[in-house]
DONU-853457 format. One record per residue (C-alpha): x, y negated, z; residue number from 1. Coordinates in Angstrom, 1 decimal, padded with zeros to 4 digits, m for minus. Layout:
% DONU-853457
<rec east="X" north="Y" up="Z" k="NUM"/>
...
This chain:
% DONU-853457
<rec east="126.3" north="m192.0" up="176.7" k="1"/>
<rec east="125.6" north="m195.5" up="175.4" k="2"/>
<rec east="123.1" north="m195.6" up="172.6" k="3"/>
<rec east="122.4" north="m198.7" up="170.5" k="4"/>
<rec east="119.0" north="m199.5" up="169.0" k="5"/>
<rec east="118.0" north="m197.4" up="166.0" k="6"/>
<rec east="116.0" north="m198.7" up="163.1" k="7"/>
<rec east="112.9" north="m197.0" up="164.6" k="8"/>
<rec east="113.3" north="m199.0" up="167.8" k="9"/>
<rec east="113.9" north="m202.3" up="166.0" k="10"/>
<rec east="110.6" north="m201.7" up="164.2" k="11"/>
<rec east="108.7" north="m200.9" up="167.4" k="12"/>
<rec east="110.2" north="m204.0" up="169.1" k="13"/>
<rec east="109.1" north="m206.2" up="166.1" k="14"/>
<rec east="105.6" north="m204.7" up="166.3" k="15"/>
<rec east="105.6" north="m205.2" up="170.1" k="16"/>
<rec east="104.9" north="m201.5" up="170.7" k="17"/>
<rec east="106.2" north="m200.3" up="174.0" k="18"/>
<rec east="108.4" north="m197.2" up="174.1" k="19"/>
<rec east="111.0" north="m195.6" up="176.3" k="20"/>
<rec east="114.3" north="m194.3" up="174.9" k="21"/>
<rec east="115.4" north="m190.8" up="176.1" k="22"/>
<rec east="118.8" north="m189.5" up="175.3" k="23"/>
<rec east="120.3" north="m186.0" up="175.5" k="24"/>
<rec east="123.6" north="m184.3" up="175.0" k="25"/>
<rec east="124.3" north="m182.8" up="171.6" k="26"/>
<rec east="127.7" north="m181.3" up="172.1" k="27"/>
<rec east="126.3" north="m177.8" up="172.4" k="28"/>
<rec east="124.8" north="m178.1" up="168.9" k="29"/>
<rec east="121.3" north="m177.3" up="170.1" k="30"/>
<rec east="119.1" north="m180.0" up="168.5" k="31"/>
<rec east="115.9" north="m178.0" up="167.8" k="32"/>
<rec east="112.7" north="m179.4" up="169.3" k="33"/>
<rec east="112.4" north="m176.8" up="172.1" k="34"/>
<rec east="116.0" north="m177.3" up="173.2" k="35"/>
<rec east="115.4" north="m181.1" up="173.1" k="36"/>
<rec east="112.3" north="m180.8" up="175.3" k="37"/>
<rec east="114.3" north="m178.8" up="177.8" k="38"/>
<rec east="117.2" north="m181.2" up="177.7" k="39"/>
<rec east="115.0" north="m184.2" up="178.4" k="40"/>
<rec east="113.0" north="m182.3" up="181.1" k="41"/>
<rec east="109.6" north="m182.6" up="179.4" k="42"/>
<rec east="106.9" north="m180.1" up="178.5" k="43"/>
<rec east="107.2" north="m178.8" up="174.9" k="44"/>
<rec east="103.5" north="m179.9" up="174.4" k="45"/>
<rec east="104.4" north="m183.6" up="174.4" k="46"/>
<rec east="107.5" north="m183.4" up="172.2" k="47"/>
<rec east="106.8" north="m183.5" up="168.5" k="48"/>
<rec east="108.9" north="m183.0" up="165.4" k="49"/>
<rec east="108.8" north="m184.9" up="162.1" k="50"/>
<rec east="108.4" north="m183.0" up="158.9" k="51"/>
<rec east="108.4" north="m184.3" up="155.3" k="52"/>
<rec east="106.5" north="m182.6" up="152.5" k="53"/>
<rec east="105.7" north="m183.3" up="148.9" k="54"/>
<rec east="102.4" north="m182.7" up="147.2" k="55"/>
<rec east="101.7" north="m181.5" up="143.7" k="56"/>
<rec east="101.2" north="m185.2" up="142.9" k="57"/>
<rec east="104.9" north="m185.7" up="143.8" k="58"/>
<rec east="103.9" north="m188.0" up="146.6" k="59"/>
<rec east="105.7" north="m187.6" up="150.0" k="60"/>
<rec east="103.9" north="m187.0" up="153.3" k="61"/>
<rec east="105.1" north="m187.1" up="156.9" k="62"/>
<rec east="103.6" north="m184.7" up="159.4" k="63"/>
<rec east="104.2" north="m185.0" up="163.2" k="64"/>
<rec east="103.5" north="m181.8" up="165.0" k="65"/>
<rec east="104.3" north="m180.1" up="168.3" k="66"/>
<rec east="107.8" north="m178.7" up="168.4" k="67"/>
<rec east="106.5" north="m175.2" up="169.2" k="68"/>
<rec east="104.1" north="m175.3" up="166.2" k="69"/>
<rec east="104.5" north="m174.6" up="162.5" k="70"/>
<rec east="103.0" north="m176.8" up="159.8" k="71"/>
<rec east="099.9" north="m175.2" up="158.3" k="72"/>
<rec east="100.5" north="m176.1" up="154.6" k="73"/>
<rec east="096.8" north="m175.5" up="153.7" k="74"/>
<rec east="095.4" north="m177.6" up="156.5" k="75"/>
<rec east="098.1" north="m180.3" up="155.7" k="76"/>
<rec east="097.3" north="m180.4" up="152.0" k="77"/>
<rec east="093.6" north="m180.8" up="152.8" k="78"/>
<rec east="094.3" north="m183.6" up="155.3" k="79"/>
<rec east="096.1" north="m185.6" up="152.7" k="80"/>
<rec east="093.8" north="m184.7" up="149.7" k="81"/>
<rec east="096.4" north="m182.6" up="147.8" k="82"/>
<rec east="095.8" north="m179.3" up="146.1" k="83"/>
<rec east="099.1" north="m178.0" up="147.5" k="84"/>
<rec east="102.1" north="m179.3" up="149.5" k="85"/>
<rec east="105.5" north="m177.9" up="150.1" k="86"/>
<rec east="108.3" north="m178.8" up="152.6" k="87"/>
<rec east="111.1" north="m180.8" up="151.0" k="88"/>
<rec east="114.5" north="m179.1" up="150.9" k="89"/>
<rec east="116.7" north="m180.1" up="153.9" k="90"/>
<rec east="119.3" north="m181.6" up="151.6" k="91"/>
<rec east="116.7" north="m184.2" up="150.5" k="92"/>
<rec east="115.7" north="m185.4" up="154.0" k="93"/>
<rec east="118.3" north="m188.3" up="154.1" k="94"/>
<rec east="117.5" north="m189.3" up="150.5" k="95"/>
<rec east="113.8" north="m189.5" up="151.1" k="96"/>
<rec east="113.7" north="m190.8" up="154.7" k="97"/>
<rec east="117.0" north="m192.5" up="155.4" k="98"/>
<rec east="117.4" north="m190.3" up="158.4" k="99"/>
<rec east="119.4" north="m187.2" up="158.9" k="100"/>
<rec east="118.0" north="m183.7" up="159.8" k="101"/>
<rec east="117.6" north="m183.6" up="163.6" k="102"/>
<rec east="117.3" north="m187.3" up="163.8" k="103"/>
<rec east="114.3" north="m188.0" up="161.6" k="104"/>
<rec east="111.8" north="m190.4" up="163.2" k="105"/>
<rec east="108.3" north="m190.9" up="161.8" k="106"/>
<rec east="108.9" north="m194.6" up="162.4" k="107"/>
<rec east="111.1" north="m196.6" up="160.0" k="108"/>
<rec east="111.7" north="m194.3" up="157.1" k="109"/>
<rec east="112.9" north="m195.9" up="153.8" k="110"/>
<rec east="109.2" north="m196.2" up="152.8" k="111"/>
<rec east="106.0" north="m196.0" up="154.7" k="112"/>
<rec east="104.7" north="m192.6" up="153.7" k="113"/>
<rec east="101.2" north="m191.4" up="154.5" k="114"/>
<rec east="101.7" north="m190.0" up="158.0" k="115"/>
<rec east="099.5" north="m187.4" up="159.8" k="116"/>
<rec east="099.9" north="m186.6" up="163.5" k="117"/>
<rec east="098.5" north="m183.3" up="164.7" k="118"/>
<rec east="095.2" north="m183.9" up="166.4" k="119"/>
<rec east="096.5" north="m182.2" up="169.6" k="120"/>
<rec east="098.2" north="m185.5" up="170.3" k="121"/>
<rec east="094.8" north="m187.1" up="171.0" k="122"/>
<rec east="094.8" north="m185.5" up="174.4" k="123"/>
<rec east="098.3" north="m186.8" up="175.4" k="124"/>
<rec east="099.0" north="m189.9" up="177.4" k="125"/>
<rec east="102.3" north="m190.3" up="175.6" k="126"/>
<rec east="104.1" north="m188.6" up="172.8" k="127"/>
<rec east="107.8" north="m188.0" up="172.3" k="128"/>
<rec east="109.4" north="m188.1" up="168.8" k="129"/>
<rec east="112.8" north="m188.6" up="167.4" k="130"/>
<rec east="114.3" north="m192.0" up="167.9" k="131"/>
<rec east="116.0" north="m192.0" up="164.6" k="132"/>
<rec east="119.3" north="m190.4" up="165.6" k="133"/>
<rec east="120.4" north="m187.0" up="166.9" k="134"/>
<rec east="120.5" north="m187.3" up="170.7" k="135"/>
<rec east="117.8" north="m189.9" up="170.9" k="136"/>
<rec east="114.0" north="m189.5" up="171.5" k="137"/>
<rec east="111.4" north="m192.2" up="172.0" k="138"/>
<rec east="108.3" north="m191.9" up="174.2" k="139"/>
<rec east="105.3" north="m194.0" up="173.5" k="140"/>
<rec east="101.5" north="m194.1" up="173.6" k="141"/>
<rec east="099.9" north="m192.0" up="170.8" k="142"/>
<rec east="098.1" north="m195.2" up="169.6" k="143"/>
<rec east="101.5" north="m196.9" up="169.4" k="144"/>
<rec east="102.8" north="m194.2" up="167.1" k="145"/>
<rec east="099.6" north="m194.3" up="165.0" k="146"/>
<rec east="100.0" north="m198.1" up="164.7" k="147"/>
<rec east="103.7" north="m198.0" up="163.8" k="148"/>
<rec east="103.3" north="m195.3" up="161.1" k="149"/>
<rec east="099.8" north="m196.4" up="159.9" k="150"/>
<rec east="099.1" north="m192.8" up="160.6" k="151"/>
<rec east="096.0" north="m190.7" up="161.1" k="152"/>
<rec east="095.1" north="m187.6" up="163.2" k="153"/>
<rec east="094.2" north="m184.3" up="161.7" k="154"/>
<rec east="094.4" north="m180.6" up="162.5" k="155"/>
<rec east="097.6" north="m179.6" up="160.6" k="156"/>
<rec east="099.5" north="m177.2" up="162.7" k="157"/>
<rec east="099.4" north="m173.5" up="163.7" k="158"/>
<rec east="100.8" north="m172.5" up="167.0" k="159"/>
């Protein structure tokens, strides 16, 4: 399966951040994070999903958490200094991020939203996130992802 560069990859290239593209078959319709980890032959603990939320201030926030975890809304709100945050409706993902559900990368959204990567990532050599298209993941150093997203690390998930 030939895959061209996604917007996320073009940004990483421009910033000179090294990454590896990983592709997987999507014809079975299984695109959830756990299925993706199995398809690319990696441990679930290194594959992260990208979630978008909105605070009471109406600002958007991006959270990057392990695929097997859930976002802890209280911890997440505290991490970004909001009283409360909620996940955005699925139908708004493309409008807010420029990406489609299942292919939402934390790199290269329409705007650079405040991004928080779950602190479990600190212990990883590399992290795998969506490459910006269904069927495409990118693997890179955690520092590279922090640099590309201007992100920070915090305890925001519940496993």
